C-alpha positions as CSV (number, residue, x, y, z in Angstrom):
1,M,-200.3,36.9,-186.4
2,R,-200.1,36.3,-190.2
3,G,-199.9,40.1,-190.7
4,L,-197.1,40.5,-188.2
5,Q,-195.1,37.6,-189.9
6,A,-195.6,39.2,-193.3
7,Q,-194.4,42.6,-192.0
8,Q,-191.3,41.0,-190.5
9,R,-190.5,39.3,-193.8
10,L,-190.8,42.7,-195.5
11,K,-188.4,44.2,-193.0
12,K,-185.9,41.4,-193.5
13,G,-186.1,41.9,-197.3
14,L,-185.5,45.6,-196.9
15,F,-182.5,45.0,-194.7
16,L,-181.0,42.6,-197.2
17,A,-181.5,45.2,-199.9
18,I,-179.8,47.9,-197.9
19,S,-176.8,45.6,-197.2
20,L,-176.6,44.8,-200.9
21,T,-176.6,48.5,-201.8
22,G,-173.6,49.2,-199.6
23,A,-171.6,46.2,-200.7
24,L,-172.1,46.8,-204.5
25,L,-172.2,50.6,-204.9
26,L,-169.3,51.6,-202.7
27,S,-166.8,49.2,-204.4
28,A,-168.1,50.2,-207.9
29,C,-167.6,53.9,-207.2
30,S,-164.1,53.4,-206.0
31,D,-163.1,51.6,-209.3
32,I,-164.8,54.1,-211.6
33,D,-163.5,57.2,-209.9
34,N,-159.9,56.1,-210.6
35,M,-160.5,55.1,-214.2
36,F,-159.4,58.3,-215.8
37,G,-156.9,59.3,-213.1
38,D,-156.7,62.5,-211.1
39,D,-157.9,64.8,-213.8
40,Q,-161.2,62.9,-214.2
41,A,-161.7,62.6,-210.5
42,A,-161.3,66.4,-210.2
43,M,-163.9,66.9,-212.9
44,S,-166.3,64.4,-211.1
45,D,-166.0,66.2,-207.8
46,Q,-167.5,69.3,-209.5
47,V,-170.8,67.4,-210.0
48,A,-172.8,66.9,-206.8
49,P,-175.7,64.4,-206.8
50,P,-179.1,66.2,-206.3
51,D,-180.6,66.2,-202.8
52,A,-183.7,64.0,-202.5
53,G,-185.2,66.9,-200.5
54,A,-187.8,66.9,-197.7
55,P,-191.1,65.2,-198.3
56,P,-194.0,67.4,-199.1
57,T,-197.0,67.4,-196.8
58,A,-199.8,65.3,-198.2
59,S,-203.5,66.2,-197.8
60,A,-205.3,63.8,-195.5
61,G,-208.4,63.7,-197.7
62,A,-206.7,63.1,-201.1
63,P,-205.4,59.8,-202.4
64,A,-201.6,59.5,-202.8
65,T,-200.6,58.2,-206.2
66,Y,-197.2,56.8,-207.2
67,A,-196.1,55.1,-210.4
68,P,-193.0,53.1,-211.2
69,A,-190.1,55.1,-212.6
70,G,-189.4,54.2,-216.3
71,G,-185.8,52.9,-216.9
72,V,-185.2,51.9,-213.3
73,S,-188.1,50.1,-211.9
74,G,-189.5,48.9,-215.2
75,T,-193.1,48.7,-216.3
76,G,-195.7,48.5,-213.6
77,T,-199.2,49.4,-212.7
78,M,-200.0,52.7,-211.1
79,A,-200.7,52.2,-207.4
80,T,-203.0,54.5,-205.5
81,I,-203.4,54.8,-201.7
82,T,-206.8,56.1,-200.7
83,P,-207.1,57.3,-197.1
84,V,-209.3,55.3,-194.7
85,T,-212.3,57.2,-193.4
86,I,-211.9,57.3,-189.6
87,D,-215.2,57.5,-187.7
88,P,-214.9,60.3,-185.1
89,G,-217.2,58.6,-182.7
90,S,-218.9,60.3,-179.7
91,D,-217.8,60.9,-176.2
92,T,-219.6,58.5,-173.8
93,G,-217.9,60.0,-170.8
94,T,-216.3,56.7,-169.7
95,A,-212.7,56.1,-169.0
96,V,-212.7,53.5,-171.7
97,N,-213.8,56.1,-174.2
98,K,-210.9,58.3,-173.2
99,T,-208.6,55.4,-174.2
100,I,-210.6,55.0,-177.5
101,Q,-210.1,58.7,-178.3
102,S,-206.3,58.4,-177.7
103,L,-206.1,55.3,-179.9
104,R,-208.1,57.1,-182.6
105,S,-205.7,60.0,-182.5
106,Q,-202.7,57.7,-182.9
107,L,-204.4,56.1,-185.9
108,S,-205.1,59.4,-187.5
109,G,-201.4,60.3,-187.1
110,L,-200.3,57.0,-188.6
111,Q,-202.6,57.7,-191.6
112,Q,-201.1,61.2,-192.1
113,K,-197.6,59.7,-192.1
114,L,-198.8,57.0,-194.5
115,M,-200.0,59.5,-197.0
116,G,-196.8,61.6,-196.7
117,N,-194.6,58.6,-197.2
118,A,-196.6,57.5,-200.3
119,Q,-196.0,61.0,-201.7
120,R,-192.3,60.7,-200.9
121,L,-192.1,57.4,-202.8
122,A,-193.7,59.1,-205.8
123,D,-191.2,62.0,-205.6
124,L,-188.2,59.6,-205.3
125,R,-189.5,57.6,-208.3
126,N,-189.8,60.8,-210.3
127,T,-186.2,61.7,-209.3
128,S,-184.9,58.3,-210.4
129,T,-186.7,58.6,-213.7
130,G,-185.0,61.9,-214.5
131,A,-181.6,60.6,-213.4
132,A,-181.9,57.3,-215.3
133,G,-183.0,59.2,-218.4
134,A,-180.1,61.6,-218.2
135,Y,-177.7,58.7,-217.6
136,Q,-179.0,56.8,-220.6
137,E,-178.7,59.9,-222.8
138,A,-175.1,60.5,-221.9
139,K,-174.3,56.9,-222.3
140,A,-175.9,56.8,-225.8
141,H,-173.9,59.9,-226.8
142,I,-170.6,58.1,-225.8
143,V,-171.5,54.8,-227.5
144,T,-172.5,56.6,-230.7
145,R,-169.3,58.6,-230.9
146,L,-167.2,55.5,-230.2
147,Q,-169.2,53.5,-232.8
148,V,-168.4,55.9,-235.6
149,G,-164.8,56.4,-234.4
150,T,-163.0,59.0,-232.3
151,T,-159.7,59.9,-230.8
152,K,-158.1,58.3,-227.8
153,G,-159.2,59.9,-224.5
154,N,-161.5,62.4,-226.3
155,P,-162.1,65.1,-223.6
156,E,-165.7,65.6,-224.9
157,L,-166.4,61.9,-224.2
158,V,-164.7,62.2,-220.8
159,A,-167.1,65.1,-220.0
160,E,-170.1,62.9,-221.1
161,W,-168.7,60.1,-219.0
162,N,-168.5,62.4,-216.0
163,T,-172.2,63.4,-216.6
164,A,-173.2,59.7,-216.7
165,Q,-171.3,59.0,-213.5
166,A,-173.0,62.0,-211.8
167,Q,-176.4,60.6,-212.7
168,L,-175.5,57.2,-211.3
169,D,-174.4,59.0,-208.1
170,A,-177.8,60.7,-208.1
171,L,-179.5,57.3,-208.3
172,T,-177.3,56.1,-205.5
173,A,-178.4,59.0,-203.3
174,N,-182.0,58.1,-204.4
175,I,-181.5,54.6,-203.1
176,N,-180.2,55.9,-199.8
177,A,-183.3,58.1,-199.5
178,L,-185.5,55.0,-200.3
179,N,-183.7,53.1,-197.5
180,S,-184.5,55.9,-195.1
181,L,-188.1,55.9,-196.2
182,G,-188.3,52.1,-195.8
183,T,-187.1,52.4,-192.2
184,E,-189.8,54.9,-191.4
185,V,-192.5,52.9,-193.0
186,A,-191.3,49.8,-191.2
187,N,-191.5,51.7,-187.9
188,D,-195.1,52.9,-188.8
189,S,-196.1,49.3,-189.5
190,S,-194.8,48.2,-186.1
191,A,-196.7,51.1,-184.4
192,A,-199.9,50.1,-186.3
193,H,-199.7,46.5,-185.3
194,Y,-199.1,47.6,-181.7
195,A,-202.2,49.9,-181.8
196,L,-204.2,46.9,-183.1
197,N,-203.1,44.9,-180.1
198,Q,-204.0,47.7,-177.7
199,I,-207.5,47.9,-179.2
200,G,-208.0,44.2,-178.7
201,A,-206.9,44.6,-175.0
202,T,-209.3,47.5,-174.5
203,F,-212.3,45.2,-175.2
204,N,-211.5,43.5,-171.8
205,V,-211.3,46.7,-169.8
206,S,-214.3,47.0,-167.4
207,G,-216.4,50.1,-167.2
208,A,-217.3,50.4,-170.9
209,V,-220.8,50.9,-172.3
210,D,-222.1,49.3,-175.5
211,E,-221.3,52.4,-177.6
212,D,-217.6,52.0,-176.5
213,H,-217.5,48.5,-177.8
214,R,-219.1,49.6,-181.0
215,Q,-216.5,52.3,-181.5
216,L,-213.7,49.8,-180.6
217,S,-215.0,47.4,-183.3
218,V,-215.0,50.2,-185.9
219,L,-211.6,51.4,-184.8
220,E,-210.3,47.8,-185.1
221,D,-211.5,47.5,-188.7
222,E,-210.0,50.9,-189.6
223,T,-206.6,50.0,-188.1
224,S,-206.6,46.7,-190.0
225,Q,-207.2,48.6,-193.2
226,I,-204.4,51.0,-192.5
227,I,-202.0,48.2,-191.7
228,V,-202.7,46.6,-195.1
229,L,-201.9,50.0,-196.8
230,I,-198.7,50.5,-194.7
231,D,-197.5,47.0,-195.5
232,R,-198.2,47.5,-199.2
233,L,-196.2,50.7,-199.2
234,L,-193.4,48.9,-197.3
235,K,-193.3,46.2,-200.0
236,E,-193.2,48.9,-202.8
237,V,-190.3,50.6,-201.1
238,S,-188.4,47.4,-200.7
239,D,-189.0,46.4,-204.3
240,N,-187.8,49.8,-205.5
241,V,-184.6,49.5,-203.4
242,Q,-183.8,46.1,-204.9
243,R,-184.6,47.1,-208.5
244,Q,-182.6,50.3,-208.4
245,T,-179.7,48.6,-206.6
246,A,-179.4,46.0,-209.3
247,Y,-179.7,48.6,-212.0
248,V,-177.0,50.9,-210.6
249,A,-174.6,47.9,-210.0
250,S,-175.1,46.8,-213.6
251,E,-174.6,50.2,-215.0
252,R,-171.5,50.8,-212.9
253,A,-169.9,47.8,-214.7
254,N,-171.0,49.2,-218.0
255,L,-169.5,52.6,-217.2
256,T,-166.2,50.9,-216.4
257,T,-166.2,49.4,-219.8
258,L,-167.0,52.7,-221.4
259,A,-164.1,54.3,-219.5
260,A,-161.7,51.8,-221.1
261,S,-163.3,52.4,-224.5
262,I,-162.9,56.2,-224.2
263,K,-159.3,55.7,-223.2
264,S,-158.5,53.5,-226.2
265,G,-160.8,55.4,-228.6
266,E,-162.8,52.4,-229.7
267,L,-166.0,50.7,-228.5
268,Y,-165.6,47.5,-226.5
269,S,-168.6,45.4,-227.4
270,G,-168.1,43.2,-224.4
271,G,-169.7,40.1,-226.0
272,L,-168.5,36.8,-227.4
273,G,-169.3,38.0,-230.9
274,V,-165.9,39.6,-231.4
275,P,-164.0,37.3,-233.7
276,M,-160.6,36.3,-232.2
277,G,-158.9,36.1,-235.6
278,A,-160.1,39.5,-236.7
279,V,-157.3,41.3,-234.9
280,S,-153.7,40.9,-236.1
281,G,-151.2,39.6,-233.5
282,L,-153.7,37.9,-231.1
283,Q,-154.9,34.4,-231.2
284,L,-157.1,32.3,-228.8
285,A,-155.2,29.3,-227.4
286,A,-156.9,26.0,-226.7
287,G,-156.8,23.4,-223.9
288,G,-154.3,24.1,-221.1
289,S,-152.5,26.7,-223.2
290,P,-152.7,30.5,-222.6
291,L,-156.0,32.2,-222.9
292,V,-154.5,34.6,-225.4
293,V,-151.2,35.1,-227.1
294,I,-150.3,38.6,-228.4
295,K,-147.4,38.7,-230.8
296,F,-145.6,42.0,-231.0
297,D,-144.2,41.4,-234.5
298,H,-144.9,44.8,-235.8
299,P,-145.4,48.3,-234.3
300,N,-148.7,49.4,-232.8
301,V,-150.3,46.0,-232.4
302,D,-154.1,46.6,-232.0
303,Y,-155.1,43.9,-229.5
304,Q,-157.4,45.6,-227.0
305,Q,-160.8,44.7,-228.6
306,A,-160.1,41.0,-229.0
307,L,-158.4,40.8,-225.5
308,Y,-161.5,42.3,-224.0
309,A,-163.7,39.7,-225.6
310,A,-161.4,36.9,-224.4
311,L,-161.4,38.2,-220.9
312,S,-165.2,38.5,-221.0
313,Q,-165.5,34.9,-222.0
314,A,-163.1,33.7,-219.3
315,L,-164.9,35.7,-216.6
316,Q,-168.3,34.4,-217.6
317,S,-167.1,30.9,-217.1
318,R,-165.1,31.8,-213.9
319,P,-166.2,35.1,-212.4
320,G,-163.5,35.0,-209.7
321,A,-160.6,34.0,-212.0
322,G,-157.2,35.6,-211.8
323,F,-154.7,36.1,-214.7
324,Q,-151.0,35.6,-215.2
325,V,-149.5,37.9,-217.8
326,V,-146.2,36.4,-219.1
327,A,-143.7,38.3,-221.2
328,V,-142.0,35.9,-223.6
329,S,-138.9,36.8,-225.6
330,P,-136.9,34.8,-228.2
331,T,-133.4,33.5,-227.4
332,K,-131.9,34.0,-230.9
333,G,-129.1,36.5,-231.5
334,S,-126.3,37.9,-229.3
335,A,-126.5,38.3,-225.6
336,A,-127.2,42.0,-225.9
337,S,-130.0,41.3,-228.4
338,V,-131.6,38.8,-226.0
339,Q,-131.4,41.3,-223.1
340,I,-133.0,44.0,-225.2
341,A,-135.8,41.6,-226.3
342,Q,-136.4,40.6,-222.6
343,T,-136.7,44.3,-221.6
344,T,-139.1,45.0,-224.5
345,A,-141.2,42.0,-223.8
346,R,-141.5,43.0,-220.2
347,R,-142.7,46.5,-221.2
348,H,-145.3,44.9,-223.5
349,A,-146.5,42.7,-220.7
350,E,-146.9,45.7,-218.4
351,D,-148.9,47.6,-221.2
352,V,-151.2,44.6,-221.5
353,M,-151.7,44.4,-217.8
354,R,-152.6,48.1,-217.7
355,S,-155.1,47.5,-220.5
356,M,-156.7,44.7,-218.5
357,T,-157.1,46.9,-215.4
358,D,-158.6,49.6,-217.6
359,M,-161.1,47.0,-218.8
360,G,-162.2,46.4,-215.2
361,V,-160.1,43.5,-214.1
362,P,-159.0,44.2,-210.5
363,A,-155.2,44.6,-210.1
364,A,-155.2,42.1,-207.3
365,R,-156.2,39.4,-209.7
366,L,-153.2,40.1,-212.0
367,N,-149.6,38.9,-211.9
368,V,-146.8,39.6,-214.3
369,A,-143.8,37.3,-215.1
370,S,-141.1,36.9,-217.7
371,T,-139.6,33.9,-219.6
372,T,-137.8,33.0,-222.8
373,D,-138.8,30.6,-225.6
374,P,-136.4,29.3,-228.2
375,N,-139.3,28.7,-230.6
376,A,-140.6,32.3,-230.4
377,T,-139.9,34.4,-233.5
378,A,-140.9,37.7,-231.9
379,N,-141.8,39.1,-228.5
380,E,-145.0,37.8,-227.1
381,V,-147.3,38.3,-224.2
382,R,-149.3,35.3,-223.0
383,V,-152.2,35.6,-220.7
384,F,-153.1,32.6,-218.6
385,V,-156.2,32.0,-216.4
386,R,-155.3,31.0,-212.9
């Protein structure tokens, strides 16, 4: 009973991991695919994620070894599944012995599937290791180029970004293959527990000889050992699904930030260490005032880096926050001057809002408005948290 409860808990955990995979990865892919527009999407379509492939046939007599994949599943101890030696038994000629032979055949089949599934897990881990390594390499190239300085929308970095995205897509396909493997292992676990119950029921069937009961006892022990191995493999698969799902979801967010960085030609650090006063034209407001105020008092105001840091800080405090982007224009001068200032301020507000969406803020959380301020000396854009 305890074994059955443990197996059910593992199944429940695997189901939750599969649900989380769909919820996180599909939404992330949608945002990233649109980051560079139609040209980038066309380039991404040319890169297909590798197929996980069919599992190789494992030898029944050799142990199946699988080790955690570096970069995705972290450090871990190599795990080895050694086949259980199944006693062939002898034919006593009784009807009960016929049932025993059938149960023994079922158990041998379950062990063959166990060894094959263990090899599949090893292959999937190796695949994820390669994809994660290639992703990190492409990401490092992008960060290095941005760190030393580059042009806006550098096509070389766009190509590297496409490579990084393709590797994350390969990891997503790998997670889907792990989900499928987990379902098969869970079914095998159910079948093994059912076989164990059948063995227990066969003890009560009349017409058996002592040798039949001896074989049943041995078969019961062998089945219990295989159940332990199947449930261990099920836990390994479930843990891998959860680790890789979390890794891919995190890196999707990082890739979104890199897309915005490539577009602007500068690296967004994404931390709170970016000094607000270091960028001309932007200041962090306090209390119930705007989150940031960008003053467009000279051409080509460079505000993106500090704006990104301010948004990061706000979203860390309130992950579901929305933002009001307000265009503020002065009221001094002629009516024509005021009208021109209002139009210009509105255009600046729209530019700021586009920058925010490039940085990963969903458009549904943004709203733009316009107003005037007699105390303003130049056009401003004020960003409020709402």
